[in-house]
C-alpha positions as CSV (number, residue, x, y, z in Angstrom):
1,M,0.0,0.0,0.0
2,S,1.1,3.6,-0.3
3,W,-1.0,6.7,0.5
4,S,-2.9,6.6,3.8
5,W,-4.1,10.2,3.9
6,A,-3.5,13.6,2.3
7,A,-4.0,16.9,4.2
8,L,-3.7,20.7,3.7
9,M,-2.4,22.8,6.6
10,P,-1.6,26.5,6.9
11,H,1.7,27.4,8.5
12,P,1.6,30.8,10.3
13,P,4.0,30.5,13.3
14,I,1.6,32.6,15.4
15,I,-0.8,29.7,15.8
16,V,1.9,27.8,17.8
17,P,1.2,28.8,21.4
18,E,4.9,29.2,22.3
19,V,5.1,31.8,19.5
20,G,1.6,33.4,19.7
21,R,1.7,33.9,23.4
22,G,-2.1,34.3,23.4
23,R,-2.5,35.9,19.9
24,E,-3.1,32.4,18.4
25,R,-6.6,32.8,19.8
26,E,-7.2,35.4,17.1
27,A,-7.1,32.4,14.7
28,A,-9.6,30.4,16.7
29,A,-11.3,28.7,13.6
30,T,-7.9,27.7,12.3
31,L,-6.9,26.2,15.6
32,E,-10.2,24.4,15.7
33,G,-9.5,23.0,12.2
34,V,-6.0,22.0,13.2
35,G,-7.5,20.2,16.2
36,Q,-10.0,18.3,14.1
37,L,-7.2,17.4,11.7
38,M,-5.0,16.1,14.4
39,K,-7.8,14.0,15.9
40,K,-8.3,12.4,12.5
41,L,-4.6,11.7,12.1
42,A,-4.1,10.4,15.7
43,G,-3.2,6.7,15.3
44,R,-2.5,7.1,11.6
45,R,1.2,7.8,11.7
46,P,2.5,6.7,8.3
47,D,5.8,5.0,7.6
48,R,7.0,8.0,5.7
49,L,5.8,11.6,5.5
50,F,5.9,13.6,2.2
51,F,5.8,17.4,2.8
52,L,5.1,19.9,0.1
53,S,6.4,23.2,1.5
54,P,6.6,26.5,-0.5
55,H,9.4,27.6,1.8
56,Q,11.8,24.9,0.7
57,P,14.4,25.9,-1.9
58,Y,13.0,27.0,-5.3
59,S,13.8,25.1,-8.6
60,M,12.6,26.7,-11.8
61,R,10.2,24.5,-13.8
62,A,11.1,21.5,-11.5
63,L,10.1,19.9,-8.2
64,F,12.8,20.5,-5.6
65,M,13.3,17.5,-3.5
66,N,15.4,17.7,-0.3
67,G,18.0,15.0,-0.2
68,A,19.5,15.9,3.2
69,E,20.4,12.9,5.4
70,R,19.0,14.6,8.5
71,L,16.8,17.7,9.1
72,S,16.8,20.2,11.9
73,G,15.3,23.5,12.7
74,T,13.5,25.7,15.2
75,L,10.8,28.3,15.5
76,A,12.7,30.0,18.4
77,S,13.6,33.0,16.2
78,F,9.9,34.0,16.4
79,G,10.3,35.2,20.0
80,V,10.1,32.0,22.0
81,P,11.8,32.3,25.4
82,P,14.9,30.1,25.7
83,S,13.3,27.9,28.3
84,E,10.6,26.9,25.8
85,A,12.8,26.6,22.8
86,P,12.9,22.8,22.9
87,A,9.2,22.6,22.3
88,V,9.5,24.3,18.9
89,S,12.8,22.7,17.8
90,F,13.2,19.6,15.7
91,D,15.9,17.1,14.9
92,L,14.5,14.4,12.7
93,E,15.3,11.6,10.2
94,A,15.1,12.6,6.5
95,H,13.9,10.2,3.8
96,S,16.1,10.1,0.8
97,G,13.2,10.1,-1.7
98,G,15.2,8.1,-4.2
99,E,12.4,5.8,-5.2
100,L,9.8,8.6,-5.4
101,A,12.2,10.8,-7.4
102,A,12.7,7.9,-9.9
103,H,9.0,7.3,-10.1
104,L,8.3,11.0,-10.9
105,T,11.1,11.2,-13.4
106,Q,9.7,8.2,-15.2
107,K,6.4,10.0,-15.3
108,G,8.1,12.9,-17.1
109,F,8.6,15.3,-14.3
110,A,11.8,17.4,-13.8
111,V,13.1,16.7,-10.3
112,Q,16.0,18.5,-8.7
113,V,17.5,16.9,-5.7
114,D,19.8,18.8,-3.3
115,A,20.5,18.9,0.4
116,A,19.1,21.6,2.6
117,S,19.2,20.3,6.2
118,N,18.5,23.6,8.1
119,L,14.7,24.1,8.4
120,T,14.9,27.3,10.5
121,R,13.5,29.5,7.7
122,D,10.9,26.9,6.6
123,Q,7.8,27.6,8.7
124,G,5.9,25.7,6.0
125,T,7.4,22.5,7.4
126,L,8.1,23.4,11.1
127,V,4.6,24.6,12.0
128,P,2.7,21.5,10.8
129,L,5.5,19.3,12.3
130,Y,4.8,20.9,15.7
131,F,1.2,19.8,15.6
132,L,1.9,16.4,14.1
133,R,4.5,15.6,16.7
134,N,2.0,16.4,19.5
135,A,-0.7,14.3,17.8
136,W,1.6,11.2,17.5
137,S,3.6,11.6,20.7
138,A,1.6,9.1,22.8
139,D,1.8,6.2,20.4
140,F,5.5,6.2,19.3
141,P,8.8,6.7,21.1
142,F,9.9,8.6,17.9
143,P,6.7,10.5,17.0
144,L,7.7,11.7,13.6
145,P,8.4,9.3,10.8
146,P,11.2,9.9,8.2
147,V,10.3,13.1,6.4
148,L,10.8,13.8,2.7
149,L,10.6,17.5,1.9
150,A,9.8,19.0,-1.5
151,S,8.9,22.4,-3.0
152,P,6.4,22.6,-5.9
153,I,6.9,26.4,-6.3
154,G,8.8,26.0,-9.6
155,L,5.8,24.2,-11.2
156,D,2.9,25.9,-12.9
157,P,-0.5,25.0,-11.4
158,M,-1.5,22.4,-14.0
159,T,1.9,20.7,-13.7
160,A,1.4,20.7,-9.9
161,F,-2.0,19.0,-10.4
162,K,-0.5,16.4,-12.7
163,L,2.3,15.8,-10.1
164,G,-0.5,14.8,-7.6
165,E,-2.0,12.5,-10.2
166,A,1.5,10.9,-10.6
167,L,1.9,10.4,-6.9
168,S,-1.3,8.3,-6.8
169,S,0.4,5.4,-8.6
170,F,3.5,5.4,-6.4
171,D,3.9,2.4,-4.1
172,D,7.1,1.4,-2.4
173,G,5.4,-1.1,0.0
174,G,5.1,1.3,2.9
175,T,2.4,3.8,4.0
176,W,2.8,7.5,3.2
177,G,1.0,10.6,4.3
178,L,1.0,13.8,2.1
179,L,1.1,17.1,4.0
180,A,0.4,19.9,1.6
181,S,1.5,23.0,3.4
182,G,0.4,26.4,2.3
183,D,-1.3,29.7,3.2
184,L,-3.8,31.2,0.9
185,S,-4.1,34.9,-0.1
186,H,-1.9,37.3,1.9
187,R,-4.0,40.3,0.7
188,L,-7.5,39.9,2.2
189,T,-7.7,43.1,4.2
190,R,-6.3,46.7,4.2
191,D,-3.9,45.8,7.0
192,A,-2.7,42.5,5.4
193,P,1.0,42.0,5.4
194,S,1.2,42.2,1.6
195,G,-1.4,44.9,1.2
196,Y,-4.9,44.6,-0.1
197,S,-6.3,43.2,-3.3
198,P,-9.9,42.2,-4.2
199,A,-8.3,39.2,-5.9
200,G,-7.5,37.7,-2.5
201,K,-11.1,36.9,-1.6
202,K,-11.8,35.4,-5.0
203,F,-8.7,33.3,-4.8
204,D,-9.6,31.9,-1.4
205,E,-13.2,31.2,-2.4
206,S,-11.9,29.3,-5.4
207,V,-9.6,27.2,-3.2
208,V,-12.3,26.2,-0.9
209,K,-14.7,25.4,-3.8
210,A,-12.0,23.3,-5.5
211,L,-11.3,21.3,-2.4
212,S,-14.9,20.8,-1.5
213,S,-15.6,19.4,-5.0
214,T,-12.2,17.8,-5.6
215,D,-12.3,19.7,-8.8
216,P,-9.3,21.9,-9.9
217,G,-11.5,23.9,-12.3
218,P,-12.2,26.9,-10.0
219,L,-8.4,27.4,-9.6
220,L,-7.4,26.6,-13.2
221,N,-10.0,29.2,-14.4
222,L,-8.1,32.0,-12.5
223,S,-5.8,34.0,-14.7
224,P,-2.1,34.3,-13.9
225,K,-2.7,38.0,-13.1
226,E,-5.5,37.1,-10.6
227,V,-3.2,34.5,-8.9
228,E,-0.4,37.0,-8.7
229,A,-2.6,39.7,-7.3
230,A,-3.9,37.3,-4.6
231,G,-0.4,37.1,-3.1
232,E,-0.6,33.4,-2.2
233,C,2.0,30.7,-1.4
234,G,-0.1,27.6,-1.3
235,L,-1.6,27.2,-4.7
236,R,0.8,24.5,-6.0
237,S,0.5,22.5,-2.7
238,V,-3.3,22.6,-3.1
239,M,-3.1,21.6,-6.8
240,A,-0.9,18.6,-6.0
241,L,-3.3,17.5,-3.2
242,L,-6.2,17.8,-5.6
243,G,-4.4,15.8,-8.2
244,L,-3.7,13.0,-5.8
245,C,-7.2,12.8,-4.4
246,R,-9.0,13.1,-7.7
247,E,-6.9,10.4,-9.4
248,A,-7.4,8.1,-6.3
249,G,-11.2,8.8,-6.4
250,K,-11.2,10.3,-2.9
251,T,-13.1,13.3,-1.6
252,I,-11.7,16.1,0.5
253,D,-13.2,17.3,3.8
254,V,-12.6,21.1,4.4
255,L,-12.3,21.4,8.1
256,S,-11.9,25.2,8.4
257,Y,-11.3,28.4,6.6
258,E,-10.8,31.9,7.9
259,G,-8.7,35.0,7.1
260,P,-7.3,36.5,10.3
261,F,-4.3,38.9,10.0
262,G,-5.3,39.4,6.4
263,V,-4.1,36.0,5.4
264,G,-6.3,33.0,4.4
265,Y,-5.8,29.7,6.3
266,C,-7.5,26.4,5.4
267,N,-7.4,23.0,6.9
268,A,-8.6,20.0,4.9
269,I,-8.1,16.2,4.7
270,S,-8.7,13.2,2.5
271,E,-8.7,9.8,4.2
272,F,-7.7,6.9,2.0
């Protein structure tokens, strides 16, 4: 067997309590969605975890795949007191990804493999890992399985969707979970970190509609200018998730969506 589940998570450091210091409560719906997601994943720790993070290194017109032997990083730079730093720090086993890279190459995808062991600037990986580690801590002496990191940012949206389709036929005999990490529009309000654009709301509504229907159409119908104006980072992660689930004949359950801080956050899961 291969894929056990596929999920979408946002990655703002502020939702981690040691970082937010109370402000995480301003994203209450997002935290509720994360909680629902973790309940669904409790007891479903896969043998390997495939992360799509837009904050991994960029490869033009290719999927970047992290071939580091070990991964480490911390969210302590976001203002966590030294006494609490261990709670937001990670040292974990990396998966080489050789078989998956070969599978995707055979399917016609450009894959660039390089080593990037330091995750400190990759909140796209570290924030979901924080919650996954807590969800699996009671069942395993080593809560997190080997993690394979990749960035789909160099792919156009349709290629990212086809990447997900290609993932559906991958089977190395173990169980895999796909964590598609990504925030949605960063331009939802006048005080948003990237400024305001009316394209932000349209983009986020299209994401939720596409996930709810397992149909990439609402996103593929957006023009490149609309996507750029939305100021997103999660489109390609979402498209890969859609491709995997649609090809596997699975539906996607949207657990939460909201736009606090002027940024769209969505939690969703497909259980295989």
